[in-house]
N, C-alpha and C positions, 0 to 999 in steps of 0.2 A: 481519442483513442486511441489505441495501438494494438492492434491486431497481433504486430510482432512478439508486443511483450504478453498478451496474454496467451499466444499460442506456448509462452516457454511459461507461465504459470504451470499448466496442464502439463508439462514435460517435468516438472520437480510433485516432488512428494511433499505434501503438506495435507495438513490435519484437514477436516473438513472445515471449521469456520477460518483457520489461516488460509486455503485456497479460495472462500470465498471474499476476506478482505482483499488478498493480492491480486483476487481480480476488477473488485472495485477499482483497488489502485491503478492497475495497468489499464482501465476503463480513461484514465486521465494522464495514463503517459505520453512523453514521446517516444517516438521508433527507438529511438536510444534508451528509452528507458529512462529518461530524467524528469525533471521537473513536474513531478508528480505533485499535486497541490490541493487536495479534495481537501475539505473542512473534517474534524471527525463525527458530527452529524451529517453532512452527507456520506458518507460508508457505511454509519449505523442506519440509514434510511435505505440503499443501496440493496446491504444485505442482510436488514432483519434482526440485525444485532441490533443491542444496548449501546448507548454513546458510552457505557462505561466499559461491556466487553469490547468494545472498537478500541478502545484505548489499550485495553489489558494485552488483545491478541497485537497490535503495531507495536506496542511495548516489546512483546516475545520477539516479533519478528525484525525490529534492530536490534537484541541480543544475539539472535543466529548471524547477523551480519548479509544477510540479503536484501535488506531495508536499510537503507543508509540517509541519515539527518544532513540534508547540506544546509538548512537553513531553520533556526527555531522560528516559532509561531511568535508573531508578535498579539497587538492588541487587535491591531486590522486583519491582519492577512494570516493564515494558513501557516502552517510548516511547509516545508520545500523540501521532498524525498528524492533519492532515486531505488535503483535496482542495483543491487551488484551478485551477479549470476554465477560467479565465480566462487563463491561460498557453496 
């Protein structure tokens, strides 16, 4: 859990659903904003959103550039993301 990354989420303007998902992701991040690897199901559980909504929100965050896909998911492992706060 990275409090530093959670503070950065609060400092940026996100819609409520995006903010909820970003906070859930920041809860799994290292202090430098890397190695974010919760499953969509875990994020859905933390936020109260459906699996489908979480996928849609994460896709939107990736398009904006603030969330970067470092390694795609495999059958055994979830995707690995990092934050790019310069966007």
